[in-house]
C-alpha positions, -999 to +999 in steps of 0.1 A: +576-653+117+567-635+086+533-627+088+530-616+052+548-608+023+542-595-013+564-594-041+563-575-075+587-579-103+593-564-138+614-577-169+623-575-205+609-602-228+646-613-229+640-621-194+665-594-180+650-582-145+642-543-145+625-540-112+619-557-079+597-546-051+592-563-016+568-557+013+575-578+041+555-580+077+570-599+104+555-609+139+582-599+162+564-611+193+561-590+226+595-580+225+615-569+198+651-579+208+656-597+170+630-578+149+653-554+135+678-582+124+654-603+113+640-578+089+675-568+076+682-604+065+650-612+051+650-584+029+683-572+023+698-610+015+665-620-007+671-590-030+706-588-033+712-623-052+695-606-081+712-580-106+685-554-111+687-519-116+654-509-097+653-526-061+625-513-034+619-530-001+597-523+029+600-541+061+575-539+092+585-558+122+550-561+144+547-562+183+519-590+188+505-604+220+526-636+212+556-654+225+587-636+213+600-645+178+641-647+169+664-665+152+646-694+139+649-712+107+672-688+087+663-657+102+629-651+085+648-655+049+629-690+040+595-671+035+607-644+016+631-662-006+600-686-014+579-656-022+605-643-043+611-673-061+575-680-068+570-645-083+601-651-104+588-686-117+557-671-129+580-642-153+589-668-179+554-676-187+540-641-187+568-627-210+569-660-229+606-664-223+627-699-208+632-697-172+671-706-178+674-674-199+661-655-166+683-675-143+715-665-165+704-631-168+693-622-134+717-643-111+744-621-091+776-617-107+808-604-089+814-571-088+836-557-118+858-528-111 
């Protein structure tokens, strides 16, 4: 379970992403057996789908006095992707560009050789 996430994004006027920053705090419960894997997937996979030269992720798995958490509904990815997409949906309004322009400019492309 993700306790909180904070996402910051920067883009040019044409919609090209220039920076993504992600901070995630995850409730791993009383035991940390799935904590590192949840953070790996939540942070790594949510940032990897966007083409952007500057990325930063801080992830914290926090022990709490609750039932242990683990692999549940996408390994913590659902909450983080929702936060990322919500922030990216706000970028076009702030920069007066079109969402479709942002989507095509930021989608991950196969690696070139």
